[in-house]
Backbone bond lengths (Angstrom), bond angles and torsions (degrees), N, CA, C in turn:
res aa  C-N    CA-C-N  psi(-1)  N-CA   C-N-CA  omega(-1)  CA-C   N-CA-C  phi
1 H - - - 1.434 - - 1.544 111.54 -
2 V 1.264 113.15 117.56 1.508 124.23 -177.61 1.469 107.83 -107.16
3 L 1.465 114.38 121.71 1.466 118.53 176.93 1.457 105.78 -82.27
4 N 1.413 108.76 144.98 1.525 118.92 173.77 1.479 105.86 -87.03
5 M 1.279 117.70 106.59 1.515 120.80 -175.65 1.533 110.40 -82.18
6 S 1.231 116.62 -8.24 1.552 117.92 -176.69 1.520 112.10 -119.87
7 S 1.417 111.40 45.32 1.446 113.65 172.44 1.448 113.44 -87.41
8 Y 1.334 118.44 129.90 1.499 121.81 179.55 1.480 106.12 -131.40
9 V 1.367 110.61 157.82 1.483 121.80 178.30 1.478 109.24 -115.26
10 A 1.312 122.10 121.75 1.411 123.90 176.51 1.479 112.98 -78.68
11 V 1.357 119.58 118.47 1.449 124.81 -175.33 1.506 109.10 -122.96
12 S 1.387 117.09 146.20 1.394 120.36 -177.83 1.590 108.88 -145.80
13 K 1.308 115.18 157.84 1.538 119.92 178.91 1.593 110.12 -71.54
14 G 1.356 115.24 -28.06 1.436 120.62 -177.37 1.589 109.64 -166.31
15 E 1.340 112.41 163.06 1.413 121.17 177.54 1.539 111.11 -55.52
16 G 1.307 120.55 130.11 1.408 122.51 175.80 1.553 114.98 86.21
17 L 1.280 114.67 -4.94 1.498 119.86 178.99 1.583 109.60 -94.83
18 E 1.332 114.81 164.21 1.422 119.07 -177.17 1.523 109.78 -63.71
19 S 1.305 113.34 146.07 1.562 116.01 -175.59 1.556 105.45 -109.51
20 V 1.277 112.22 162.77 1.526 123.84 174.19 1.496 104.64 -121.62
21 E 1.359 114.08 131.42 1.572 117.15 175.65 1.465 107.68 -89.67
22 L 1.353 115.77 122.58 1.480 120.34 175.77 1.566 111.26 -104.31
23 P 1.272 116.59 145.42 1.478 120.75 -179.87 1.534 109.63 -71.37
24 A 1.321 116.36 133.73 1.422 122.68 170.26 1.484 110.01 -91.24
25 E 1.257 113.64 158.26 1.593 119.33 178.58 1.511 108.63 -72.32
26 E 1.299 118.71 171.04 1.409 125.62 179.04 1.582 107.58 -61.21
27 D 1.321 122.16 -32.84 1.543 123.25 177.92 1.554 112.15 -82.64
28 E 1.354 114.11 5.14 1.554 118.58 178.17 1.506 108.05 80.67
29 T 1.280 127.18 3.40 1.451 126.96 172.08 1.540 111.00 -78.47
30 L 1.285 119.20 162.06 1.442 128.38 177.42 1.495 108.24 -119.64
31 L 1.341 117.94 124.14 1.402 116.19 177.93 1.500 112.75 -83.47
32 L 1.381 119.16 140.06 1.436 124.89 -174.79 1.546 105.75 -60.43
33 S 1.315 118.68 -37.14 1.453 120.07 -178.64 1.529 113.68 -64.60
34 V 1.340 115.62 -29.02 1.487 117.39 175.86 1.525 106.61 -69.45
35 L 1.411 116.91 -43.64 1.495 123.72 -177.05 1.492 106.11 -61.76
36 Q 1.315 118.15 -48.69 1.440 122.29 -178.37 1.624 114.95 -60.90
37 S 1.262 114.05 -31.07 1.431 119.96 -179.61 1.456 115.74 -64.52
38 Q 1.401 113.60 -22.19 1.473 121.78 176.23 1.518 112.63 -106.96
39 F 1.345 118.19 -24.55 1.471 124.68 -172.81 1.562 105.94 -135.41
40 E 1.372 112.34 87.55 1.525 115.77 176.92 1.387 114.16 -56.39
41 G 1.408 118.60 133.49 1.375 127.33 177.48 1.590 114.09 82.80
42 A 1.273 119.18 8.83 1.360 127.09 177.74 1.518 113.01 -63.19
43 T 1.255 121.62 130.47 1.536 121.98 178.71 1.547 112.02 -114.27
44 G 1.313 115.36 -10.32 1.478 121.44 -176.61 1.456 113.72 175.02
45 L 1.357 112.06 -172.65 1.503 120.49 176.68 1.517 113.99 -131.48
46 K 1.284 116.68 154.19 1.432 119.68 169.89 1.520 110.35 -137.40
47 Y 1.304 117.25 168.00 1.476 124.41 -176.56 1.460 111.35 -154.32
48 R 1.350 117.89 158.25 1.469 122.58 178.77 1.504 109.93 -84.96
49 N 1.343 115.41 124.17 1.466 122.47 175.01 1.636 106.60 -63.32
50 P 1.271 116.11 116.37 1.513 115.39 -174.33 1.465 113.81 -62.40
51 S 1.273 121.41 -27.24 1.525 120.74 179.43 1.470 111.59 -82.40
52 S 1.293 121.08 -38.23 1.478 119.38 -176.26 1.544 112.93 -107.78
53 G 1.318 122.88 -15.22 1.363 120.66 176.74 1.654 111.99 83.05
54 S 1.283 114.28 0.07 1.455 116.93 -179.97 1.406 112.35 -89.74
55 W 1.302 117.29 158.88 1.451 120.28 179.78 1.488 108.91 -75.52
56 R 1.330 112.42 143.67 1.533 119.47 171.50 1.573 110.19 -126.12
57 G 1.329 114.44 136.97 1.453 116.95 176.69 1.497 110.85 -82.83
58 V 1.327 119.78 153.22 1.436 123.24 175.73 1.509 104.22 -93.09
59 R 1.343 114.23 136.28 1.535 116.34 178.77 1.529 109.38 -73.25
60 I 1.373 108.55 137.97 1.486 118.72 178.40 1.492 108.35 -136.27
61 T 1.341 112.95 135.08 1.465 124.18 177.38 1.524 110.54 -140.49
62 D 1.327 118.34 127.18 1.435 124.52 173.39 1.545 112.11 56.85
63 G 1.385 116.51 34.61 1.459 115.97 -178.53 1.516 116.38 84.45
64 I 1.320 118.93 6.05 1.407 122.31 177.05 1.448 109.70 -117.61
65 L 1.417 115.45 133.49 1.462 125.19 178.61 1.418 107.87 -100.19
66 Y 1.377 115.99 123.84 1.569 122.14 -178.21 1.580 107.77 -98.67
67 P 1.383 109.96 136.12 1.359 113.70 177.28 1.472 116.92 -63.02
68 P 1.375 121.02 150.50 1.470 121.44 171.09 1.505 112.47 -50.51
69 S 1.347 116.27 167.83 1.434 121.07 176.40 1.533 113.91 -58.25
70 E 1.306 111.84 -31.30 1.438 119.64 -179.08 1.539 115.02 -89.72
71 G 1.333 112.63 4.59 1.478 121.23 -178.63 1.492 112.94 81.13
72 W 1.360 118.50 174.96 1.402 122.40 176.17 1.594 115.39 -64.09
73 G 1.266 109.15 -40.85 1.476 116.62 178.93 1.534 116.14 49.96
74 D 1.267 118.81 -142.91 1.508 121.72 -176.82 1.492 113.18 -103.44
75 A 1.401 112.93 13.25 1.465 117.44 -175.96 1.548 108.81 -75.50
76 T 1.292 119.39 153.38 1.354 123.00 168.42 1.446 115.16 -101.12
77 F 1.355 115.45 123.04 1.505 120.71 -173.93 1.512 109.71 -94.75
78 I 1.359 116.78 141.16 1.394 123.57 -175.04 1.581 108.90 -100.08
79 V 1.347 114.32 137.66 1.513 120.37 -176.93 1.545 103.97 -75.40
80 V 1.321 109.25 135.87 1.555 119.86 174.35 1.534 102.30 -110.70
81 A 1.307 120.02 127.04 1.423 124.63 -179.93 1.567 105.98 -139.82
82 V 1.394 118.04 146.29 1.397 125.22 179.09 1.497 107.35 -66.14
83 G 1.359 118.00 125.45 1.465 125.02 176.84 1.531 113.41 69.49
84 S 1.394 113.98 13.07 1.492 112.15 -179.49 1.440 116.57 -81.83
85 G 1.410 121.35 -3.71 1.379 121.07 -175.61 1.538 111.67 64.58
86 S 1.311 114.82 48.34 1.497 119.45 -174.09 1.504 107.06 -59.44
87 V 1.297 111.38 165.11 1.544 121.15 -176.99 1.535 107.35 -53.26
88 G 1.420 114.85 121.41 1.403 119.33 171.69 1.545 110.60 106.54
89 D 1.359 115.40 -29.20 1.511 117.15 -174.56 1.474 116.06 -53.69
90 E 1.294 120.94 -38.42 1.474 123.76 -175.92 1.563 109.07 -76.19
91 S 1.301 117.86 -35.90 1.489 120.35 173.40 1.460 114.56 -66.81
92 V 1.279 115.28 -31.45 1.570 118.65 177.65 1.488 105.00 -73.34
93 K 1.258 125.74 -43.14 1.466 127.60 -177.91 1.593 106.50 -63.03
94 K 1.351 120.05 -37.34 1.357 122.42 -177.21 1.494 108.00 -73.21
95 E 1.383 121.10 -44.13 1.431 124.75 176.29 1.488 109.59 -54.10
96 R 1.334 118.02 -46.37 1.488 121.77 -176.71 1.616 111.03 -62.65
97 E 1.347 110.96 -41.13 1.485 115.45 -178.41 1.568 107.32 -68.32
98 E 1.246 120.44 -39.30 1.404 123.27 179.06 1.529 113.51 -65.30
99 E 1.423 114.62 -33.56 1.428 120.81 175.67 1.484 111.69 -68.90
100 R 1.337 115.07 -40.65 1.521 118.65 177.98 1.549 109.05 -61.21
101 E 1.323 118.61 -46.01 1.432 123.35 -178.02 1.526 109.69 -56.74
102 R 1.354 119.54 -43.22 1.448 127.41 -176.30 1.515 105.74 -68.92
103 D 1.195 118.52 -37.22 1.555 120.50 -175.27 1.536 114.99 -77.37
104 R 1.346 118.06 -7.88 1.504 126.93 179.46 1.455 109.49 -74.15
């Protein structure tokens, strides 16, 4: 069993923005503290499901982010932060407002 000592996770503030490669642990997990050292206020990560195009959240337990079943791979993961206005949040708010207007 050979450990891959150079496993990194590409993380960005948003789609199309520059990414930072963060070191994964030997078990392929990513520590929330490592994520927060580069992205203040980060609470997690999300990524696009390659087959559906939908967002998927990365599982996190006790400050440890677990890789997706397919591994971190070459995907770029997007930072999720409380009140950060993550990618898509504004459009979701707008869609909900438009739906409320239609329902009146």
